[in-house]
Backbone as CSV, one residue per row, in Angstrom:
resi,resn,N_x,N_y,N_z,CA_x,CA_y,CA_z,C_x,C_y,C_z
1,MET,-63.723,-1.675,4.818,-62.720,-1.296,3.865,-62.608,-2.251,2.637
2,THR,-62.492,-1.699,1.381,-62.723,-2.380,0.170,-61.443,-2.933,0.021
3,ASN,-61.108,-3.934,-0.638,-59.769,-4.468,-1.103,-59.604,-4.352,-2.401
4,ARG,-60.595,-3.691,-3.186,-60.340,-3.805,-4.461,-59.702,-2.730,-4.770
5,VAL,-58.783,-2.992,-5.860,-57.407,-2.369,-6.176,-57.790,-1.698,-7.599
6,ARG,-57.389,-0.406,-7.656,-57.541,0.592,-8.783,-56.263,1.316,-8.944
7,ARG,-56.280,0.735,-10.598,-54.814,1.202,-11.194,-54.745,2.670,-11.569
8,LEU,-53.557,3.018,-10.993,-53.521,4.858,-10.945,-52.235,4.872,-11.814
9,ASP,-51.988,6.232,-12.135,-50.999,6.789,-12.756,-50.566,7.960,-11.367
10,LEU,-49.351,8.576,-11.943,-48.860,9.579,-10.981,-50.300,10.950,-11.184
11,PHE,-50.425,11.087,-12.052,-51.356,12.325,-12.709,-52.409,11.523,-13.683
12,ASP,-53.775,11.922,-13.181,-55.179,11.625,-13.763,-54.941,11.994,-15.011
13,GLY,-55.471,11.325,-16.350,-55.595,11.356,-17.456,-54.315,11.348,-18.378
14,HIS,-53.126,10.462,-17.687,-52.164,10.200,-18.595,-51.940,8.640,-18.100
15,THR,-51.538,7.841,-19.248,-51.123,6.144,-18.990,-49.588,6.552,-18.201
16,ALA,-49.306,5.446,-17.906,-48.078,5.469,-17.266,-46.904,5.950,-18.116
17,GLY,-46.973,5.637,-19.265,-46.027,5.962,-20.523,-46.108,7.131,-20.691
18,GLU,-47.071,7.987,-20.824,-47.439,9.129,-21.141,-47.285,10.167,-20.067
19,ASP,-47.079,9.777,-18.654,-47.056,10.880,-17.557,-45.678,11.611,-17.920
20,PRO,-45.639,12.657,-17.946,-44.111,13.684,-18.172,-43.334,13.314,-16.617
21,LEU,-44.246,13.432,-15.448,-43.183,13.267,-14.297,-42.807,12.103,-13.919
22,ARG,-43.615,11.059,-14.238,-43.392,9.650,-14.039,-41.823,9.457,-15.015
23,ARG,-41.982,10.059,-16.054,-40.913,9.957,-16.953,-39.756,10.516,-16.492
24,SER,-40.012,11.667,-15.901,-38.557,12.697,-15.225,-38.076,12.004,-14.414
25,ILE,-38.911,11.237,-13.356,-38.448,10.545,-12.100,-37.637,8.912,-12.710
26,GLN,-38.240,8.597,-13.423,-37.596,7.302,-14.122,-36.222,7.529,-14.979
27,LYS,-36.261,8.816,-15.264,-34.876,9.159,-15.970,-33.841,9.368,-15.039
28,HIS,-34.601,10.367,-14.428,-33.089,10.580,-13.103,-32.807,9.100,-12.589
29,TYR,-33.474,8.391,-11.741,-32.874,6.853,-11.426,-32.546,6.006,-12.113
30,THR,-32.650,6.024,-13.477,-32.215,5.460,-14.495,-30.824,6.107,-14.618
31,GLU,-30.186,7.109,-14.398,-29.058,7.580,-14.401,-28.156,7.407,-13.159
32,VAL,-29.146,7.470,-12.179,-28.319,6.965,-10.610,-27.969,5.819,-10.563
33,ALA,-29.050,4.757,-11.084,-28.689,3.172,-11.378,-27.156,3.017,-12.345
34,ARG,-27.192,3.852,-13.215,-26.081,3.745,-14.350,-24.855,4.184,-13.666
35,ARG,-25.079,4.926,-12.491,-23.866,5.831,-12.045,-23.794,6.914,-12.932
36,GLU,-24.365,7.290,-13.288,-24.427,8.603,-14.606,-24.577,9.955,-13.611
37,LYS,-24.990,10.055,-12.277,-25.451,11.255,-11.428,-25.378,10.598,-10.137
38,ALA,-25.473,11.602,-9.204,-25.731,11.157,-7.705,-27.147,11.254,-7.648
39,CYS,-27.659,10.790,-6.316,-28.973,10.852,-6.656,-29.741,12.391,-6.215
40,CYS,-28.880,13.093,-5.397,-29.545,14.490,-5.433,-28.155,15.486,-5.272
41,GLY,-27.673,16.311,-5.962,-26.567,17.210,-6.165,-25.496,16.627,-6.113
42,GLU,-24.497,17.145,-6.103,-23.093,16.707,-6.484,-22.275,16.302,-5.192
43,ASP,-22.673,16.196,-4.070,-22.026,15.565,-3.124,-22.597,13.941,-3.079
44,GLY,-23.038,13.239,-3.784,-23.356,11.897,-3.726,-23.913,11.486,-2.391
45,SER,-24.935,12.019,-2.302,-25.547,11.748,-0.751,-26.342,10.444,-1.204
46,GLY,-26.113,9.788,0.017,-26.536,8.396,-0.275,-26.775,7.553,1.290
47,ALA,-26.233,5.990,0.934,-26.351,5.218,1.841,-25.267,5.516,2.891
48,SER,-23.843,6.012,2.441,-23.081,6.163,2.936,-22.626,7.630,3.521
49,ALA,-23.538,8.310,3.366,-23.419,9.689,3.382,-23.784,10.283,5.102
50,GLU,-23.113,11.552,5.617,-23.360,11.892,6.760,-24.568,12.411,7.074
51,THR,-25.490,12.575,8.038,-26.553,12.878,8.248,-26.555,13.682,9.562
52,PRO,-27.257,14.986,9.855,-27.325,15.292,10.920,-27.720,14.079,12.206
53,SER,-28.262,13.268,11.901,-27.999,12.114,12.876,-27.094,11.269,12.784
54,GLY,-26.305,11.279,11.820,-25.031,10.346,11.772,-25.413,9.613,10.438
55,ARG,-24.607,8.460,10.054,-24.661,7.587,9.087,-25.754,6.899,8.891
56,LEU,-26.535,6.656,7.684,-27.642,5.758,7.865,-27.445,4.651,7.925
57,TYR,-26.239,3.882,7.411,-26.166,2.698,7.473,-25.177,2.363,8.154
58,THR,-24.363,1.382,8.820,-23.403,1.505,9.726,-22.404,0.679,9.017
59,ASP,-20.931,0.769,8.905,-20.281,0.146,8.222,-20.451,-1.494,8.319
60,ASP,-20.751,-2.054,9.143,-20.667,-3.686,8.721,-22.065,-3.738,8.119
61,GLN,-23.005,-3.243,7.998,-24.191,-3.088,7.122,-23.502,-3.258,5.836
62,LEU,-22.730,-1.992,5.402,-22.244,-1.384,4.168,-21.571,-2.599,3.445
63,LYS,-20.918,-3.420,4.563,-19.951,-4.233,3.780,-20.847,-5.853,3.536
64,LEU,-22.028,-5.701,3.579,-22.690,-6.806,3.350,-23.354,-6.374,1.989
65,VAL,-23.138,-5.780,1.031,-23.862,-4.916,0.037,-22.861,-4.704,-0.969
66,PRO,-23.028,-5.117,-2.119,-22.189,-4.499,-3.161,-22.030,-2.853,-3.464
67,SER,-20.862,-2.382,-3.636,-20.819,-1.190,-3.824,-21.806,-0.387,-4.455
68,ASP,-21.959,-0.846,-5.804,-22.898,-0.019,-6.677,-24.234,-0.245,-6.348
69,SER,-24.881,-1.117,-5.288,-25.838,-1.136,-4.660,-25.904,0.210,-3.255
70,VAL,-24.744,0.402,-2.905,-24.737,1.463,-1.779,-24.914,2.520,-2.850
71,ALA,-24.149,2.641,-3.925,-23.977,4.293,-4.696,-25.565,4.439,-5.392
72,ALA,-25.972,3.158,-5.441,-27.737,3.734,-6.054,-28.731,3.862,-5.269
73,SER,-28.295,3.896,-3.567,-29.449,4.087,-2.578,-29.745,5.503,-2.793
74,ALA,-30.860,5.927,-2.571,-31.164,7.295,-2.472,-32.311,7.585,-0.779
75,GLY,-32.060,6.688,-0.251,-32.766,6.948,1.047,-32.422,8.236,1.835
76,CYS,-33.263,8.094,2.823,-33.272,9.029,3.885,-33.348,8.645,5.390
77,GLY,-33.620,7.202,5.320,-33.556,6.759,6.606,-32.747,5.169,6.427
78,ASN,-32.917,4.311,7.309,-32.322,3.012,7.514,-33.513,1.954,8.001
79,PRO,-35.032,2.008,7.144,-35.952,1.060,7.958,-35.490,-0.443,8.252
80,THR,-34.720,-1.063,7.801,-34.335,-2.447,8.640,-33.747,-2.022,9.985
81,ALA,-33.141,-0.895,10.207,-32.570,-1.045,11.664,-33.654,-0.959,12.524
82,PHE,-34.948,-0.527,12.456,-35.865,-0.428,13.170,-37.050,-1.261,12.998
83,ALA,-37.023,-2.422,11.667,-38.037,-3.108,11.012,-37.826,-4.286,11.976
84,GLU,-39.152,-4.924,12.673,-38.932,-5.987,13.486,-39.224,-7.260,12.464
85,ILE,-38.185,-7.542,11.541,-38.272,-8.647,10.730,-37.788,-10.048,11.519
86,ARG,-38.623,-11.175,11.361,-38.365,-12.203,11.906,-37.940,-13.279,10.920
87,PRO,-37.202,-14.353,11.595,-37.068,-15.481,10.581,-38.334,-16.210,10.239
88,GLY,-38.247,-16.315,8.485,-39.523,-16.785,7.756,-40.660,-15.606,7.478
89,ASP,-40.355,-14.604,7.653,-41.127,-13.634,7.243,-41.095,-13.245,5.584
90,THR,-42.483,-12.756,5.190,-42.215,-12.108,3.721,-42.231,-10.525,3.883
91,VAL,-40.868,-10.074,3.381,-40.905,-8.874,3.212,-40.947,-8.102,1.911
92,VAL,-41.769,-6.735,2.105,-41.842,-6.212,0.767,-41.311,-4.827,0.712
93,ASP,-40.193,-4.214,-0.275,-39.681,-3.210,0.056,-40.587,-2.393,-1.341
94,LEU,-41.325,-1.154,-0.963,-41.727,-0.490,-2.008,-40.720,0.894,-2.428
95,GLY,-40.084,0.813,-3.587,-39.178,1.352,-4.124,-37.851,0.877,-3.601
96,SER,-37.624,-0.211,-4.050,-36.378,-0.979,-3.632,-34.978,-0.459,-4.294
97,GLY,-34.910,0.374,-5.407,-33.824,0.962,-5.738,-32.868,0.018,-6.364
98,GLY,-31.434,-0.009,-5.893,-30.322,-0.950,-6.104,-30.484,-2.288,-5.282
99,GLY,-31.446,-2.094,-4.113,-31.608,-3.307,-3.575,-31.026,-3.367,-2.161
100,ILE,-30.375,-2.176,-1.382,-29.647,-2.019,-0.100,-30.308,-2.868,0.761
101,ASP,-32.054,-2.368,1.273,-32.515,-2.913,2.192,-33.075,-3.989,1.908
102,CYS,-33.627,-4.523,0.940,-33.590,-5.828,0.654,-32.734,-6.882,0.897
103,PHE,-31.477,-6.469,0.811,-30.291,-7.593,0.900,-30.067,-7.516,2.563
104,LEU,-30.694,-6.318,3.164,-29.954,-6.419,4.633,-31.398,-7.233,5.272
105,ALA,-32.720,-7.081,4.877,-33.783,-7.856,5.116,-33.349,-9.376,4.865
106,ALA,-32.989,-9.607,3.934,-32.972,-10.964,3.401,-32.092,-11.589,4.365
107,ARG,-31.064,-11.127,5.252,-30.329,-12.006,6.163,-31.344,-12.105,7.441
108,ALA,-32.082,-11.301,7.607,-32.866,-11.283,8.703,-33.951,-12.232,8.625
109,VAL,-34.772,-12.639,7.405,-35.826,-13.546,7.386,-34.878,-14.689,6.906
110,GLY,-33.745,-15.145,6.798,-33.266,-16.428,6.522,-33.661,-17.267,5.271
111,PRO,-33.383,-18.604,5.458,-33.442,-19.301,3.959,-35.116,-19.832,4.218
112,THR,-35.934,-19.567,5.444,-37.284,-19.791,5.126,-38.077,-18.684,4.951
113,GLY,-37.729,-17.429,4.795,-38.426,-16.323,4.433,-38.087,-15.731,2.938
114,ASN,-38.933,-14.947,2.868,-38.654,-13.916,1.281,-38.572,-12.626,0.917
115,VAL,-37.990,-11.992,0.619,-37.932,-10.548,0.184,-38.391,-10.082,-1.175
116,ILE,-39.294,-9.216,-1.701,-39.615,-8.737,-2.578,-39.467,-7.388,-2.697
117,GLY,-38.681,-6.916,-3.811,-38.105,-5.447,-3.734,-39.297,-4.934,-5.430
118,MET,-39.564,-3.842,-5.120,-40.446,-3.249,-6.305,-40.270,-1.988,-6.554
119,ASP,-39.727,-2.039,-7.776,-39.553,-0.369,-8.116,-40.023,-0.410,-9.737
120,MET,-40.793,0.970,-10.009,-40.850,1.498,-11.453,-39.800,1.745,-12.293
121,THR,-38.461,1.725,-11.898,-37.284,1.948,-12.759,-36.507,0.674,-13.197
122,ALA,-36.956,0.579,-14.783,-36.375,-0.462,-15.155,-34.886,-0.901,-14.850
123,ALA,-33.912,0.121,-14.976,-32.458,0.016,-14.374,-32.194,-0.307,-13.244
124,MET,-32.875,0.223,-12.268,-33.113,-0.145,-10.929,-33.089,-1.927,-10.750
125,VAL,-34.348,-2.190,-11.065,-34.761,-3.514,-10.875,-33.751,-4.280,-11.383
126,GLU,-32.878,-4.197,-12.684,-31.848,-4.932,-13.490,-30.713,-4.415,-12.545
127,LEU,-30.159,-3.865,-11.855,-28.951,-3.532,-11.210,-29.308,-4.251,-9.678
128,ALA,-30.366,-4.354,-9.383,-30.606,-5.274,-8.049,-30.788,-6.490,-8.369
129,ARG,-31.216,-6.959,-9.485,-31.014,-8.531,-9.694,-29.350,-8.970,-10.157
130,LYS,-28.958,-7.862,-10.338,-27.382,-8.331,-10.800,-26.967,-8.667,-9.285
131,ASN,-27.172,-7.841,-8.607,-26.616,-7.731,-7.291,-26.988,-8.491,-6.212
132,ALA,-28.291,-9.149,-6.685,-28.840,-10.403,-5.812,-27.898,-11.541,-6.215
133,VAL,-27.515,-11.677,-7.683,-26.732,-12.784,-7.818,-25.245,-12.959,-7.372
134,LYS,-24.571,-11.620,-7.220,-23.573,-11.497,-6.702,-23.177,-11.828,-5.389
135,LEU,-24.381,-11.813,-4.714,-24.597,-11.964,-3.239,-24.826,-13.851,-3.150
136,GLY,-25.579,-14.046,-3.850,-26.023,-15.497,-3.858,-27.008,-16.010,-3.103
137,LEU,-28.084,-14.758,-3.155,-29.130,-14.997,-2.246,-30.187,-15.210,-3.203
138,GLU,-30.600,-16.494,-2.620,-32.028,-16.986,-3.386,-33.146,-16.587,-2.690
139,ASN,-33.388,-15.818,-1.504,-34.703,-15.272,-1.253,-35.081,-14.447,-1.212
140,VAL,-34.280,-13.459,-2.320,-34.825,-12.379,-2.694,-35.619,-12.368,-4.109
141,ALA,-36.475,-11.292,-4.394,-36.707,-11.152,-5.943,-37.065,-9.752,-6.278
142,PHE,-36.795,-9.180,-7.304,-37.321,-7.932,-7.571,-37.864,-7.660,-8.943
143,ARG,-38.778,-7.064,-8.644,-40.191,-6.792,-9.595,-40.422,-5.559,-10.042
144,LEU,-40.538,-5.329,-11.439,-40.795,-3.795,-12.149,-42.450,-3.683,-11.603
145,ALA,-42.713,-2.771,-10.980,-44.295,-2.548,-10.498,-44.085,-0.900,-10.170
146,GLN,-45.312,-0.579,-9.957,-45.717,0.412,-9.211,-46.119,0.340,-7.953
147,ILE,-45.799,1.368,-7.128,-46.209,1.195,-5.495,-47.462,1.353,-5.137
148,GLU,-48.381,2.192,-6.067,-49.573,2.210,-6.075,-50.909,1.031,-6.156
149,THR,-49.933,0.239,-6.799,-50.734,-0.901,-7.129,-49.667,-2.217,-6.806
150,ILE,-49.847,-2.491,-6.033,-48.851,-3.584,-5.325,-49.586,-5.346,-6.191
151,PRO,-48.454,-6.222,-6.854,-48.835,-7.037,-7.561,-48.924,-8.371,-6.619
152,LEU,-49.444,-8.800,-5.381,-49.561,-9.067,-4.333,-50.682,-9.658,-4.148
153,PRO,-50.965,-11.095,-3.909,-52.172,-11.252,-3.209,-52.825,-10.723,-1.581
154,ALA,-53.975,-10.495,-1.311,-54.012,-9.730,-0.151,-53.676,-10.908,1.120
155,GLU,-53.566,-10.023,2.082,-52.855,-10.680,3.506,-52.089,-11.497,3.182
156,SER,-50.950,-11.457,2.323,-49.637,-12.263,1.992,-48.682,-11.760,2.669
157,VAL,-48.378,-10.555,3.206,-47.009,-10.509,3.533,-46.826,-10.202,5.020
158,ASP,-45.993,-10.056,5.815,-45.771,-9.989,7.045,-45.258,-8.472,7.362
159,VAL,-44.433,-7.944,6.670,-43.827,-6.602,6.618,-43.735,-5.701,5.602
160,ILE,-43.829,-4.507,5.497,-43.700,-3.500,4.434,-42.558,-2.649,5.079
161,MET,-41.471,-2.359,4.083,-40.778,-1.046,4.511,-40.754,-0.372,3.077
162,SER,-40.261,0.928,3.315,-40.027,1.809,2.110,-39.061,2.864,2.763
163,ASN,-38.244,3.119,1.991,-36.977,3.931,2.065,-36.889,5.698,1.142
164,CYS,-37.567,6.227,1.539,-37.567,7.803,0.682,-38.169,7.305,-0.655
165,VAL,-39.556,6.999,-0.881,-40.064,6.862,-2.003,-41.433,7.168,-2.391
166,ILE,-42.346,7.053,-1.006,-43.504,7.189,-1.374,-43.761,8.882,-1.446
167,ASN,-43.100,9.735,-1.244,-43.151,10.992,-1.418,-43.183,11.343,-2.721
168,LEU,-42.515,10.413,-3.788,-42.508,10.442,-4.840,-43.965,10.267,-5.600
169,SER,-45.066,9.832,-5.110,-46.160,9.393,-5.649,-47.141,10.527,-5.472
170,SER,-47.617,10.580,-6.571,-48.516,11.737,-6.238,-50.258,11.242,-5.919
171,HIS,-50.316,9.513,-5.707,-51.262,9.092,-4.968,-50.774,8.292,-3.993
172,LYS,-50.607,8.813,-2.831,-49.999,8.710,-1.403,-51.124,7.758,-0.930
173,GLU,-51.921,8.079,-0.928,-53.335,7.516,-0.445,-53.164,6.073,-0.865
174,ALA,-53.337,6.098,-1.990,-53.177,4.262,-2.666,-52.071,3.643,-2.509
175,VAL,-51.158,4.309,-1.968,-49.930,3.543,-1.785,-50.399,2.942,-0.465
176,PHE,-51.032,3.439,0.339,-50.964,2.916,1.765,-52.416,2.126,1.866
177,THR,-53.037,2.482,1.033,-54.341,1.475,0.908,-54.046,0.254,0.463
178,ASP,-52.686,0.156,-0.507,-52.983,-1.076,-1.234,-51.683,-1.912,-0.019
179,ALA,-50.805,-1.250,0.594,-50.142,-1.670,1.490,-50.973,-2.727,2.381
180,PHE,-51.927,-1.639,2.815,-53.085,-2.327,4.195,-53.537,-3.794,3.540
181,ARG,-53.913,-3.724,2.183,-54.732,-4.634,1.582,-53.456,-6.087,1.555
182,VAL,-52.487,-5.784,1.385,-51.470,-7.095,1.074,-50.920,-7.494,2.498
183,LEU,-51.152,-7.018,3.224,-50.525,-7.219,4.791,-50.959,-8.147,5.420
184,LYS,-50.695,-8.960,6.243,-51.314,-9.874,6.977,-51.981,-9.389,8.368
185,PRO,-53.337,-9.573,9.030,-53.609,-8.902,9.957,-52.236,-9.000,10.945
186,GLY,-52.158,-7.750,11.704,-51.078,-8.009,12.297,-49.686,-7.739,11.847
187,GLY,-49.886,-7.331,10.765,-48.508,-6.944,9.795,-48.158,-5.769,9.965
188,LYS,-47.031,-5.097,9.633,-46.389,-4.057,10.130,-45.936,-3.277,8.822
189,ILE,-46.040,-1.651,8.961,-45.099,-1.558,7.974,-43.971,-0.365,8.690
190,PHE,-42.808,-0.485,8.048,-41.668,0.295,8.456,-41.122,1.509,7.609
191,ILE,-41.635,3.119,7.643,-41.319,3.797,6.821,-40.549,4.705,7.045
192,SER,-39.591,4.977,6.231,-38.869,6.615,6.401,-39.183,7.521,4.926
193,ASP,-39.412,8.582,5.321,-39.546,9.289,3.963,-39.273,10.865,4.461
194,MET,-39.737,11.775,3.707,-39.742,12.944,3.381,-41.050,13.488,3.435
195,VAL,-41.305,14.585,4.869,-42.471,15.285,4.715,-42.164,16.614,5.184
196,LEU,-43.246,17.395,5.438,-43.262,18.791,5.114,-43.549,19.353,6.664
197,ILE,-42.981,20.640,7.304,-43.411,21.251,8.606,-43.817,22.688,8.163
198,GLY,-43.598,23.212,6.628,-43.938,24.035,6.223,-44.168,24.102,4.782
199,ASP,-44.962,25.091,4.609,-45.191,25.153,2.690,-44.314,25.380,1.987
200,LEU,-43.969,24.717,0.534,-43.031,24.617,-0.168,-43.460,25.916,-1.060
201,PRO,-42.587,26.393,-1.745,-42.888,27.738,-2.696,-43.256,27.098,-4.122
202,LYS,-44.427,27.162,-4.866,-45.172,26.599,-5.629,-44.334,26.504,-7.058
203,GLU,-43.161,27.012,-7.407,-41.883,26.619,-8.455,-41.056,25.155,-7.685
204,VAL,-41.124,25.068,-6.488,-40.407,23.958,-5.947,-41.529,22.663,-5.767
205,ALA,-42.585,22.848,-5.525,-43.241,21.899,-5.506,-43.746,21.387,-7.265
206,GLU,-43.854,22.039,-8.352,-43.970,22.034,-9.440,-42.675,21.548,-10.257
207,ASP,-41.602,21.328,-9.886,-40.231,21.452,-10.226,-39.928,19.964,-10.313
208,PRO,-40.078,19.298,-11.947,-39.542,17.602,-11.910,-38.524,17.462,-10.797
209,VAL,-37.380,18.451,-11.063,-36.339,17.899,-10.416,-36.418,17.887,-9.160
210,MET,-36.963,18.898,-8.638,-37.420,18.523,-7.013,-38.109,17.475,-6.561
211,TRP,-39.043,17.200,-7.540,-39.743,15.796,-6.993,-38.640,14.760,-6.948
212,SER,-37.925,14.775,-7.944,-36.852,13.180,-8.141,-35.863,13.642,-6.947
213,CYS,-35.886,14.764,-6.347,-34.984,14.656,-5.262,-35.656,14.590,-3.928
214,CYS,-36.949,14.282,-4.110,-37.704,13.891,-2.635,-38.163,15.375,-2.217
215,VAL,-38.092,16.157,-3.109,-38.442,17.232,-2.039,-39.708,17.938,-2.858
216,GLY,-39.776,18.116,-3.868,-41.353,18.485,-4.672,-42.651,17.999,-4.013
217,GLY,-42.638,16.511,-4.114,-43.621,15.941,-3.981,-43.948,15.653,-2.367
218,ALA,-43.313,15.995,-1.305,-43.489,16.018,-0.143,-44.566,16.779,0.776
219,ILE,-45.287,16.266,1.636,-46.786,16.804,1.889,-46.794,17.165,3.163
220,ARG,-47.315,17.856,4.092,-47.118,18.409,5.477,-47.363,16.516,6.233
221,LYS,-46.435,16.405,7.252,-46.508,15.634,7.998,-47.950,14.972,8.519
222,GLU,-48.480,16.127,9.184,-50.058,15.648,9.548,-50.979,15.167,8.595
223,ARG,-51.100,15.361,7.275,-51.730,14.940,6.214,-51.089,13.959,5.928
224,TYR,-49.856,13.169,5.788,-49.193,12.193,5.654,-49.604,11.387,6.785
225,LEU,-49.302,11.252,7.471,-49.716,10.444,8.866,-51.433,10.117,8.883
226,GLU,-52.497,11.076,8.051,-53.658,10.978,8.545,-53.678,9.935,7.520
227,MET,-53.300,10.405,6.281,-53.373,9.070,4.927,-53.256,7.375,5.615
228,VAL,-52.119,7.723,6.554,-52.000,6.108,6.901,-52.961,5.649,7.734
229,ARG,-53.723,6.772,8.538,-54.580,6.073,9.384,-56.013,5.985,8.516
230,ALA,-56.297,6.846,7.565,-57.333,6.738,7.009,-57.440,5.084,6.044
231,ALA,-56.057,4.752,5.916,-55.738,3.751,5.146,-56.234,2.404,5.881
232,GLY,-56.511,2.478,7.611,-56.705,1.387,8.295,-55.737,0.814,9.153
233,PHE,-54.571,1.849,9.150,-53.354,1.503,10.275,-53.519,1.866,11.497
234,ALA,-53.129,1.468,12.715,-52.974,1.582,13.879,-51.533,1.743,14.638
235,GLU,-51.738,2.050,15.918,-50.322,2.294,16.499,-49.321,2.772,15.583
236,ILE,-49.683,4.038,15.178,-48.618,4.593,14.494,-47.584,5.197,15.363
237,THR,-46.391,4.992,15.185,-45.463,5.519,16.379,-44.020,5.859,15.592
238,THR,-43.886,7.376,15.595,-42.719,7.991,15.186,-41.439,7.299,15.723
239,ILE,-40.541,6.923,15.276,-39.289,6.686,15.365,-38.128,7.886,15.744
240,SER,-38.315,8.247,14.628,-37.135,9.507,14.560,-37.931,10.445,13.324
241,GLU,-37.152,11.962,13.772,-37.684,13.344,12.539,-36.191,13.795,12.693
242,THR,-35.853,14.135,11.489,-34.387,14.709,10.999,-34.686,15.886,10.034
243,PRO,-34.446,17.038,10.540,-34.135,18.189,9.763,-33.237,17.599,8.244
244,SER,-33.820,18.113,7.494,-33.349,17.652,6.258,-31.801,19.029,5.586
245,PRO,-30.991,18.790,5.545,-29.972,19.957,5.076,-30.566,20.207,3.664
246,ALA,-30.382,21.452,3.698,-30.641,22.228,1.985,-29.539,23.062,1.853
247,PRO,-29.320,23.347,0.667,-28.218,24.155,-0.089,-28.624,25.545,0.323
248,ASP,-27.464,26.079,0.872,-27.383,27.885,1.159,-28.589,28.624,0.384
249,GLY,-29.617,29.046,0.864,-30.480,29.888,0.095,-31.591,29.283,-0.667
250,ALA,-31.619,27.952,-0.332,-32.588,27.294,-0.878,-34.064,27.647,-0.194
251,ALA,-34.945,27.694,-1.098,-36.528,28.170,-0.774,-37.302,27.273,0.472
252,TRP,-36.609,25.833,0.274,-37.386,24.755,0.976,-36.504,24.876,2.358
253,ALA,-35.643,25.596,2.956,-34.466,25.237,3.770,-35.565,25.411,4.945
254,GLY,-35.355,24.210,5.929,-36.122,24.211,7.035,-37.457,23.645,7.225
255,LYS,-37.944,23.467,6.167,-39.508,23.020,5.880,-39.578,21.674,5.484
256,VAL,-38.449,20.828,5.607,-38.459,19.188,4.845,-37.900,18.504,6.128
257,LEU,-38.435,17.750,6.789,-38.034,16.668,7.899,-37.703,14.987,7.293
258,SER,-36.800,14.165,7.620,-36.861,13.012,7.426,-37.648,12.044,8.185
259,LEU,-38.776,11.434,8.516,-39.418,11.096,9.352,-39.557,9.518,9.114
260,SER,-39.223,8.956,10.172,-39.152,7.292,10.299,-40.671,6.706,11.134
261,PHE,-40.957,5.686,10.982,-42.259,5.539,11.607,-42.672,3.976,11.374
262,ARG,-43.453,3.488,12.101,-44.055,2.347,12.120,-45.170,2.372,12.344
263,ALA,-46.332,1.569,11.916,-47.488,1.387,12.139,-48.113,-0.368,11.881
264,THR,-49.080,-0.619,12.265,-49.519,-1.957,12.227,-51.044,-2.277,11.619
265,ARG,-51.217,-2.996,10.807,-52.676,-3.546,10.473,-53.093,-4.065,11.700
266,PRO,-54.282,-3.653,12.050,-55.047,-4.185,13.344,-55.449,-5.787,13.267
267,ALA,-54.657,-6.586,13.898,-55.166,-8.050,14.031,-56.745,-7.970,14.246
């Protein structure tokens, strides 16, 4: 398998600055970062929201992070709850948002480890950096980057996590291929994301707003996990599957799951 990295945009034929879908998603999450809107809908669903399986984060975890980091959270799981993070590890969070998962991981890696958050929305990176200063964390850094092309050397990372972000990319294969590249042999990914168990109506799949809400870009669970295998990962283990609640009458009701899983780059 080649380690060559190919620079990708969400849709072929557009630069990052010209891509209308990417611009729409960035605008949405800029407004979330600035607390001009909730992530999805009027209920403010996020880190402290109730889900069918309970709260995404415990009260003790939420006390460890700034409130604006919690408010900016747009996850569908809690990768730090099942990630096997050890002291001294290098951890990367793909789509780090306001930094909530990075801040929790930073406590697990300790002073000898480091955590790198990556996000394509400048306002989220700015917010996360401010929160890191508030917490006095020196083992966390945040970078403005696209998750399809991770700006790190090959075989330099112990753990990669991502929380409801990969569904936003139109080149999910590239995300997993580059994650495999930067992981050390024996390294692991811990992912929570939205996947489908039924087909979305065309108008939902092509709606930029529904992409930003982590529905429009979701793909079939089987296809998603096949991309993980095709990138070279092994020991793919499902941790949880939770139906995603939908507004009454929504065309995608009953077709979307929150999936959490782990996988390993073979040693």
